N, C-alpha and C positions, 0 to 999 in steps of 0.2 A: 504493500500500500504506500509506504514511504517513497519507494522508487517511482511509483506512478505519479505522485504529487510533484516530485522533483522533476520528472520528465515533462509534465505539463507546464510547470513554471519555466523550464528551460526553453520550451517551444514558444511560449508567450514572450519571453525576453528577447529571443532571436527575432521573432516577428516584429516586435517594437523597434529593435535596432535597425532592421531592414527598412521599415517604414520611415524612420527618421533619416536614414541615409538617402532614400529615394526623394523625400521631400527637400532635403538640403541640396541635392544635385539639381532638382528642378528649379529651385529658387536661384541658384547660381547661374544656370542657363538663361533664365528669364532676365536676370540682372545684366548679363553679358549682351543679350539681345537688345535690351533697352539702351545700354551704353553705346552699342554700335549704331543703333537707329538715331540717337541724339547726335553722334559725331558726323553722320552723313548729311551733307548740305544738299538741298534740292537743286537739281540741274535745271538751268533756264535756257531756252532757245535764244541764240544771239540775234535772231531776226525779229522776233515778236515778244520776247521776254516772258513767254508762257512757261510755267513750271511743267517739266516733263515727268510723268508718272513712271513707275517701274514698267519696263517693256516698251515705252515710247522712245523712239530714236530720231536723231536728225537725219534728214535726207541730204546726202553729200556725195561728192565724187573726189577720190584721191587719185592723182595722176602718177604714172610711172616715172622713174624706176622705184621699185618698192623697197629695196634694201639700203636706202640712204637715210641719213639722220634728219634731213630736211626735205619735205615734199610739198608741192603745190596742191591745193584742194579748193573746191568750191562748195559752198553750203547753200542749198536751196531753201531750207527751213525745216519745220517740224510738222507733225500731223495736224497741228492747230492752224498753221499758216500756209501750208503747201500741200497739194496743188491748189487748194481753195481755202481762203481765209474764213475762219469762224466769225460769227457776229461779234463785234466789239474788239477784234484783234487787228492790230495795225503792224504792217511790216516796215521796220525802220532800220536804217543802217546805223550800227553803233559807232562808226567813225565820223561820218558827216551829218548824222541825225536827220537825213532826208528820207522821204518815203521811197520804198522799193516796190517796183511793179512785180506782179506775180511771175513774169518770165525772167526777172533779174535774180542774180545770186550774189552772195558775198565771196570775195576771194580771201583765202587764208593760207597760212603756212602750217604744216603739221610737223612737229618735232618728235621723232621717235627716240625715246630715251632707252638706253640699255637696261636700266633698272628703274622701275616705277611706272607711273602713268604717262601716257602720251600728252603732249601739250599743243594747243592750237592757238595761234596768234592771228587775229583777223586784221587784214590789211585794208579792206574797204569794200564798197559795192562797185558795180559797174559804172556808177556815176562819178565817184570820187577816186577810184583807182583804175586808171586807164593803163592797159598793158603797153609797155614801151615798144616802139617799132625800131629794132636794131638793124 
């Protein structure tokens, strides 16, 4: 009888310790998830300044060669402003601050870093950045 009572108490203690371990692990994962979400800044479209949600991407073209640290690219916009603007959304060049027509794009340089994220530097729109005729 004494061995049965000791066995039951042992099972109860092991079950409680396992439950505490699981709850503590879940709490730590939730804290890490919240910390990561708070560190992430919302990404904005450079053309219309609309916040892009998870899964929404810019519509752009990157020109060859692909294995260089600095590439030319054009940015047409995001799903909110290209190919058709949503109501209340304006396409504006971040360099000259003039309106951009739906068929115009931003010219930019894409810097491919060996370590870390890629960096994009916007040069201007087709109004303020005219390609040089060499």
